[in-house]
C-alpha positions as CSV (number, residue, x, y, z in Angstrom):
1,M,0.0,0.0,0.0
2,A,1.3,3.4,-0.9
3,R,0.2,6.9,0.3
4,C,0.2,10.0,-1.8
5,R,1.6,13.4,-0.9
6,L,1.4,16.3,-3.1
7,P,0.7,19.7,-5.1
8,P,-1.6,20.8,-9.0
9,G,-4.2,22.3,-11.3
10,A,-7.6,23.2,-12.7
11,D,-10.0,26.0,-14.0
12,G,-12.9,26.8,-16.4
13,V,-15.9,28.8,-17.2
14,H,-19.2,27.5,-18.5
15,R,-22.2,28.8,-16.7
16,A,-25.7,27.5,-17.5
17,R,-24.7,24.1,-18.7
18,P,-27.1,21.3,-17.7
19,R,-25.6,19.2,-15.0
20,P,-25.1,15.5,-15.8
21,D,-26.5,12.5,-14.0
22,L,-23.5,10.9,-12.3
23,R,-25.6,7.9,-11.2
24,A,-25.9,6.6,-14.8
25,S,-22.2,5.6,-15.0
26,R,-20.7,2.5,-13.4
27,E,-17.3,1.0,-13.6
28,P,-16.8,-2.2,-15.4
29,R,-18.0,-5.1,-13.3
30,G,-15.4,-7.0,-11.3
31,R,-12.5,-4.6,-12.1
32,Y,-12.3,-2.9,-8.7
33,R,-13.9,-4.2,-5.6
34,C,-14.3,-0.8,-3.9
35,A,-16.1,0.9,-6.7
36,R,-19.7,2.0,-6.1
37,R,-22.3,4.2,-7.6
38,V,-21.9,8.0,-7.4
39,Q,-24.2,10.2,-5.4
40,R,-27.3,8.0,-5.2
41,D,-29.4,10.8,-3.8
42,R,-28.6,13.4,-6.5
43,H,-31.3,14.7,-8.9
44,R,-31.4,12.8,-12.1
45,D,-30.7,15.7,-14.5
46,H,-28.7,18.2,-12.5
47,L,-26.0,18.6,-9.8
48,Q,-27.5,21.0,-7.4
49,Q,-26.1,20.9,-3.9
50,P,-22.5,20.5,-2.6
51,V,-21.7,17.0,-1.8
52,K,-21.9,16.1,1.9
53,A,-19.0,14.0,3.2
54,P,-20.0,10.5,4.1
55,Y,-17.5,10.8,6.9
56,P,-15.5,13.7,8.4
57,V,-12.2,14.4,6.6
58,S,-10.3,13.8,9.9
59,S,-11.7,10.3,10.3
60,R,-11.4,8.8,6.8
61,P,-11.5,5.0,6.8
62,R,-8.3,3.1,7.1
63,G,-7.0,-0.4,6.6
64,A,-9.2,-2.5,4.4
65,D,-11.4,0.4,3.5
66,V,-8.6,2.5,1.9
67,P,-9.7,3.1,-1.7
68,T,-7.8,1.9,-4.7
69,F,-6.8,4.4,-7.4
70,P,-8.5,5.0,-9.9
71,T,-11.8,3.6,-8.6
72,D,-15.1,5.4,-8.0
73,A,-14.5,5.1,-4.2
74,W,-11.1,6.9,-4.6
75,F,-12.7,9.8,-6.4
76,Q,-15.5,9.9,-3.8
77,A,-12.8,10.3,-1.1
78,F,-11.1,13.0,-3.2
79,V,-14.4,14.9,-3.2
80,V,-14.5,14.8,0.6
81,S,-10.9,16.1,0.8
82,I,-11.7,19.0,-1.6
83,N,-14.8,20.0,0.4
84,G,-12.8,20.0,3.6
85,S,-10.2,22.4,2.4
86,E,-10.6,26.1,3.3
87,E,-7.4,26.9,1.3
88,Y,-8.9,25.4,-1.8
89,R,-12.2,27.2,-1.2
90,A,-10.4,30.5,-1.0
91,A,-8.2,29.9,-4.0
92,A,-11.0,28.7,-6.3
93,E,-13.8,30.9,-5.2
94,D,-14.3,32.3,-8.7
95,W,-13.7,29.0,-10.5
96,E,-16.6,27.6,-12.5
97,G,-16.0,24.4,-14.5
98,D,-15.9,20.6,-14.4
99,I,-12.8,18.5,-15.0
100,A,-12.4,15.0,-16.3
101,F,-9.4,12.8,-15.6
102,L,-8.6,10.1,-18.2
103,V,-6.4,7.4,-16.6
104,Q,-5.2,5.5,-19.6
105,A,-5.0,1.7,-19.4
106,E,-1.8,-0.2,-18.6
107,P,-2.7,-3.9,-18.5
108,D,0.8,-4.9,-17.4
109,V,0.2,-3.0,-14.1
110,H,-3.3,-4.3,-13.5
111,V,-5.2,-1.3,-15.0
112,P,-6.8,-3.2,-18.0
113,D,-9.2,-0.4,-19.1
114,D,-9.3,3.3,-19.4
115,V,-10.9,5.0,-16.4
116,W,-12.7,8.4,-16.6
117,G,-12.8,10.3,-13.3
118,Y,-14.9,13.5,-13.0
119,L,-15.1,16.5,-10.6
120,D,-17.9,19.1,-10.8
121,L,-16.0,22.1,-9.3
122,W,-17.9,25.3,-8.5
123,H,-16.8,28.3,-6.6
124,G,-14.4,26.6,-4.2
125,T,-16.5,23.4,-3.7
126,C,-16.9,20.1,-5.4
127,R,-20.6,19.4,-6.1
128,G,-20.0,15.8,-7.2
129,G,-17.5,13.4,-8.6
130,G,-16.7,9.8,-9.4
131,V,-16.0,7.4,-12.3
132,V,-18.1,8.2,-15.3
133,D,-18.5,7.0,-18.9
134,P,-16.4,8.4,-21.7
135,A,-19.2,10.4,-23.2
136,M,-19.7,12.4,-20.0
137,G,-16.0,12.8,-19.5
138,E,-15.6,14.2,-23.0
139,R,-18.2,16.9,-22.2
140,A,-16.2,18.4,-19.3
141,A,-14.8,21.9,-19.8
142,F,-11.3,20.5,-19.1
143,L,-9.8,17.1,-19.7
144,L,-6.5,15.9,-18.2
145,S,-5.2,12.6,-19.6
146,A,-2.1,10.5,-19.0
147,P,-1.3,6.8,-18.6
148,Y,-1.9,5.2,-15.2
149,S,1.8,5.2,-14.2
150,R,2.1,8.9,-14.8
151,W,-0.9,9.6,-12.7
152,K,0.6,7.5,-10.0
153,A,3.8,9.6,-10.2
154,I,1.7,12.7,-9.7
155,L,-0.1,11.3,-6.7
156,L,3.2,10.3,-5.1
157,G,4.7,13.7,-5.7
158,E,7.3,12.5,-8.2
159,L,5.8,14.6,-11.1
160,D,4.6,18.2,-10.7
161,P,1.4,18.4,-12.7
162,I,1.9,21.9,-13.9
163,K,5.3,21.0,-15.3
164,G,3.8,17.8,-16.6
165,M,1.3,19.9,-18.6
166,M,4.0,22.2,-20.0
167,Q,6.2,19.2,-21.0
168,G,3.3,17.3,-22.6
169,K,3.5,14.5,-20.1
170,L,0.0,15.3,-18.9
171,K,-2.2,16.1,-21.8
172,V,-4.6,19.0,-21.4
173,R,-7.7,19.8,-23.3
174,G,-9.2,23.2,-22.4
175,D,-7.9,26.7,-21.8
176,L,-4.4,26.3,-20.4
177,P,-4.0,30.0,-19.6
178,T,-7.1,29.7,-17.4
179,I,-5.5,26.8,-15.5
180,V,-2.3,28.8,-15.1
181,R,-4.2,31.8,-13.8
182,Y,-5.7,29.6,-11.1
183,V,-2.4,27.9,-10.3
184,R,-2.8,28.3,-6.5
185,A,-6.1,26.4,-6.7
186,A,-4.6,23.9,-9.0
187,N,-1.7,23.2,-6.7
188,E,-4.0,22.9,-3.7
189,L,-6.2,20.5,-5.6
190,V,-3.3,18.2,-6.4
191,R,-2.0,18.5,-2.8
192,L,-5.3,17.2,-1.6
193,T,-4.8,14.0,-3.4
194,G,-2.2,13.4,-0.7
195,E,-5.0,13.6,1.8
196,V,-6.6,10.5,0.3
197,D,-5.2,7.2,1.7
198,T,-4.5,5.3,-1.5
199,V,-3.8,1.7,-2.6
200,F,-2.3,1.3,-6.1
201,P,-3.4,-1.8,-8.1
202,D,0.2,-2.6,-9.1
203,E,1.3,-2.8,-5.5
204,G,-1.3,-5.3,-4.2
């Protein structure tokens, strides 16, 4: 089991877009044991209220309940960390935009399929998140994509995500100057991945 510690980025503007139904997407069956449906009590067509943490940030589950990256459970825990950060709330108070994370498959390290993660970020809070289908991921204002091993390096603090974007190691679709303008929020967002106790599938 490995734990992440870190710092990176995000930002976008698209106001009156209809909010997607996160419940509709599920991970491939049998791939990750800790995966579960996203936000069961959310409205079918829109993301309306900030997500309430299923447990306080200071008492996240340990041991057997530590989520595996990149499962739905991991992204759910990430949402909790984001909503518990006053620093992120202040740095991203004007941010409006959703972000998709494409974790590209690497079958040789037990990631057999591409995984699409999603965060609905809005004025310093995260209104929802989880693993979604490719169609929903493609609709996000920003898309960050990289192979699994590169994402792992980011979570472990071995690759700075902003530098990774500039060097083409982390592919970005969206307005890069906007991301750079919100670099403090971006760095805090990535630092928060270190608040999520994490198991990596290639270290089982």
